[in-house]
C-alpha positions in Angstrom: 0.0 0.0 0.0 2.9 2.3 0.7 4.0 2.1 -2.9 0.5 3.0 -4.3 -0.3 6.3 -2.6 2.9 8.0 -3.7 2.2 6.8 -7.2 -1.3 8.3 -7.1 0.1 11.6 -5.9 2.8 11.6 -8.5 0.3 11.3 -11.3 -1.3 14.5 -10.1 1.9 16.3 -9.6 2.9 15.5 -13.2 -0.3 17.2 -14.4 0.4 20.2 -12.2 -2.5 19.5 -9.9 -0.5 20.0 -6.7 -3.2 22.1 -5.1 -5.6 19.1 -5.3 -3.7 17.2 -2.6 -3.3 20.0 -0.1 -4.8 18.9 3.2 -6.8 21.3 5.4 -5.3 22.3 8.8 -7.2 20.6 11.6 -8.9 23.9 12.7 -10.4 24.3 9.3 -11.9 20.8 8.9 -15.3 21.9 10.1 -16.5 24.3 7.5 -19.7 26.0 6.5 -20.1 23.5 3.7 -19.8 20.6 6.1 -22.2 22.2 8.5 -24.7 22.7 5.6 -24.4 19.0 4.7 -25.5 18.0 8.2 -28.9 19.3 7.3 -29.0 18.8 3.5 -28.5 15.8 1.3 -25.2 15.3 -0.5 -26.0 14.9 -4.2 -23.6 12.6 -6.0 -23.7 11.7 -9.7 -23.0 8.0 -10.3 -23.3 5.3 -12.9 -26.1 2.7 -12.7 -25.2 0.5 -15.7 -21.4 -0.1 -15.2 -20.7 -3.2 -13.2 -18.8 -3.4 -10.9 -18.4 0.4 -10.4 -22.0 1.4 -10.3 -25.0 -0.7 -11.3 -28.5 -1.8 -10.3 -28.9 -5.1 -8.4 -31.9 -7.4 -9.1 -33.9 -5.5 -6.5 -33.2 -2.2 -8.2 -30.8 -0.9 -5.6 -27.6 0.8 -6.6 -24.4 -1.2 -5.8 -20.8 -1.2 -6.7 -17.3 0.1 -5.9 -18.1 3.7 -6.6 -21.5 3.5 -4.8 -19.7 2.3 -1.6 -17.3 5.3 -1.9 -20.3 7.7 -2.2 -22.0 6.1 0.8 -19.0 6.3 3.0 -18.4 9.9 2.0 -22.0 10.7 3.1 -21.5 9.0 6.4 -18.2 10.7 7.2 -19.0 14.2 5.9 -22.5 14.5 7.3 -22.5 11.8 10.0 -25.8 10.7 8.5 -25.9 7.8 6.0 -29.4 8.9 4.8 -28.1 12.4 3.8 -27.2 11.1 0.4 -28.9 11.4 -3.0 -27.5 9.2 -5.8 -28.1 10.6 -9.2 -27.6 8.2 -12.1 -25.9 9.8 -15.1 -24.8 8.8 -18.6 -21.2 9.2 -19.8 -22.3 12.2 -21.8 -23.7 14.2 -18.7 -21.2 13.1 -16.0 -19.5 16.5 -16.1 -22.5 18.6 -17.0 -24.5 17.3 -14.0 -21.8 18.9 -11.8 -21.3 22.0 -13.9 -25.1 22.7 -14.0 -25.5 22.3 -10.2 -27.5 19.1 -10.5 -25.0 17.3 -8.3 -22.4 18.3 -5.8 -19.8 15.9 -7.2 -19.6 13.0 -9.6 -18.1 9.6 -8.9 -18.9 8.0 -12.2 -15.7 6.5 -13.7 -14.3 9.8 -14.8 -10.6 9.7 -15.7 -8.6 12.7 -14.5 -7.2 14.3 -17.6 -5.5 17.6 -18.3 -8.2 18.6 -20.8 -11.0 17.9 -18.4 -9.2 19.8 -15.7 -9.8 23.0 -17.7 -13.5 22.9 -16.9 -13.7 20.9 -13.6 -11.6 20.1 -10.6 -10.6 16.6 -9.5 -10.0 15.0 -6.2 -6.9 12.9 -5.7 -7.4 9.5 -7.4 -9.3 6.8 -5.6 -8.4 4.1 -8.1 -6.1 3.5 -11.0 -8.0 2.1 -14.0 -6.5 1.4 -17.4 -6.9 -0.3 -20.7 -6.8 -4.1 -20.7 -7.5 -7.0 -23.0 -10.1 -9.7 -22.5 -10.2 -13.0 -24.5 -11.4 -16.6 -24.4 -8.5 -17.8 -26.5 -6.4 -20.1 -24.3 -3.3 -19.4 -26.3 -3.3 -15.8 -25.1 -1.9 -15.7 -21.5 -0.3 -12.2 -21.4 -1.2 -8.9 -23.0 1.8 -9.1 -25.3 0.7 -12.4 -26.7 -1.9 -10.5 -28.6 0.7 -8.1 -30.2 0.0 -9.4 -33.7 -3.5 -10.6 -33.3 -6.9 -9.1 -34.1 -8.2 -6.8 -31.4 -11.7 -5.4 -31.1 -12.0 -1.7 -30.0 -14.9 0.6 -29.6 -15.2 3.1 -32.4 -14.4 6.6 -31.3 -13.0 5.6 -27.9 -9.6 6.6 -26.5 -8.8 2.9 -26.4 -8.2 2.8 -30.1 -5.3 5.3 -29.9 -3.8 3.5 -26.9 -3.8 0.1 -28.5 -2.3 1.5 -31.7 0.5 3.0 -29.6 1.2 0.1 -27.3 0.5 -2.8 -29.8 1.2 -1.2 -33.2 1.4 -4.6 -35.0 -2.1 -5.6 -33.9 -5.0 -5.6 -36.4 -7.8 -3.4 -35.0 -11.4 -4.2 -35.6 -13.7 -1.3 -34.7 -17.2 -1.9 -33.5 -20.0 0.4 -32.1 -20.9 -1.3 -28.9 -19.9 -3.9 -26.3 -22.6 -6.2 -27.6 -21.1 -6.0 -31.1 -17.6 -6.7 -29.6 -18.8 -9.9 -28.0 -20.5 -10.9 -31.3 -17.3 -10.4 -33.2 -15.4 -12.4 -30.6 -17.9 -15.2 -30.5 -17.9 -15.5 -34.3 -14.1 -15.9 -34.3 -13.6 -12.6 -36.2 -11.2 -11.3 -33.5 -9.0 -12.7 -30.8 -9.3 -10.1 -28.0 -11.2 -7.0 -26.9 -9.6 -3.9 -25.6 -11.5 -1.7 -23.1 -11.3 -0.3 -19.6 -10.1 -2.9 -17.0 -12.9 -1.9 -14.6 -15.5 -2.6 -17.3 -13.9 -5.8 -18.4 -14.1 -7.0 -14.8 -17.9 -6.9 -15.0 -17.6 -8.5 -18.5 -15.9 -11.7 -17.2 -18.3 -12.0 -14.3 -21.2 -12.1 -16.8 -19.2 -14.2 -19.3 -16.9 -16.5 -17.3 -15.4 -18.1 -20.4 -13.4 -14.9 -20.9 -10.3 -13.8 -18.9 -8.7 -10.4 -18.5 -5.0 -10.5 -19.6 -2.3 -8.7 -17.6 -0.5 -6.4 -17.4 -2.6 -3.3 -18.2 -1.8 -1.5 -21.5 -2.2 1.9 -19.9 -3.0 3.4 -16.5 -5.6 6.1 -15.9 -6.5 7.7 -12.6 -10.2 7.7 -11.6 -11.1 10.8 -9.5 -14.1 12.6 -8.1 -15.3 15.6 -10.1 -16.1 19.0 -8.5 -17.1 22.3 -10.0 -14.4 25.0 -10.2 -14.5 27.9 -7.7 -13.4 28.7 -4.2 -16.9 28.0 -2.8 -16.3 24.3 -3.6 -12.7 24.0 -2.3 -13.5 23.2 1.3 -15.6 20.2 0.3 -13.0 19.0 -2.2 -10.3 19.2 0.4 -12.3 17.3 2.9 -12.9 14.6 0.3 -9.1 14.5 -0.5 -8.3 14.0 3.1 -10.7 11.1 3.3 -9.4 9.4 0.1 -5.8 9.7 1.4 -6.9 8.2 4.7 -8.7 5.3 3.0 -5.6 4.6 0.9 -3.5 4.4 4.1 -6.1 2.3 5.9 -6.3 -0.1 2.9 -10.1 0.4 2.7 -10.1 1.3 -1.0 -8.0 -1.7 -1.9 -10.3 -3.9 0.2 -13.4 -2.6 -1.6 -11.8 -2.9 -5.0 -10.8 -6.5 -4.4 -14.3 -7.3 -3.0 -15.8 -6.0 -6.3 -13.3 -8.0 -8.3 -11.3 -5.1 -9.6 -7.6 -5.5 -10.2 -5.3 -3.6 -7.8 -1.6 -3.5 -7.3 -0.6 -6.7 -9.1 -2.0 -5.3 -12.3 -1.1 -1.7 -11.8 2.3 -2.3 -13.3 3.2 -1.3 -16.8 5.7 -3.3 -18.7 8.1 -1.5 -21.2 6.7 -0.7 -24.6 8.0 -3.4 -26.8 7.2 -4.7 -30.3 7.6 -8.5 -30.3 
């Protein structure tokens, strides 16, 4: 665990987001924003269709790794587990829900990028996601075994450029949806599918004949989204303190493992090589 937290902080320092990891002095931890939350609900935008991060169980309740983070934030910020409103959002409106004031923050598999930081502010990362390959071909045991094989990617996704860069000799097959990707794989028209490791974790739970290959092709920090502005800084800093505390305690790793997400053993990048 000691190796992971410095790596998380280092990613933000490399983007110039040093201010995102500044902790509040003890005397400033009880703020007006926190006092307000003790009487008002904390509104958090989440995913409801992305297993195992945020999805609906058979009874309709929201579950998942990010849902647990949202619930613990509500408990520790307001001391009231009921002071929480979960707002399901699509990928298209994850940021706009925060920018338009519909949600106080978003925990919805948002990768912290320099481009996005121009319009919103990020917390320190709570998880390192990345691009991975999934396959049911038993001859593929490691990511690099697919270097010259046919790999399915979602059309218009960032994954396409990542795979081209890391596995330049692979033959890419672009499709429009996850359903189409599975169809191509099942018909033997491709050997592997490249997508977010967190998403592929849910994929193999639903389709156990598939396996996720290691190591990850890329690493992307997932962070909580806040609106810009000094009025939102106290809440963001309190959230940063809690995330850092959860990393040290091992709670985030424990939750990720519980939901089947890869942690340290797959958060290792191998050198870029062209077999």
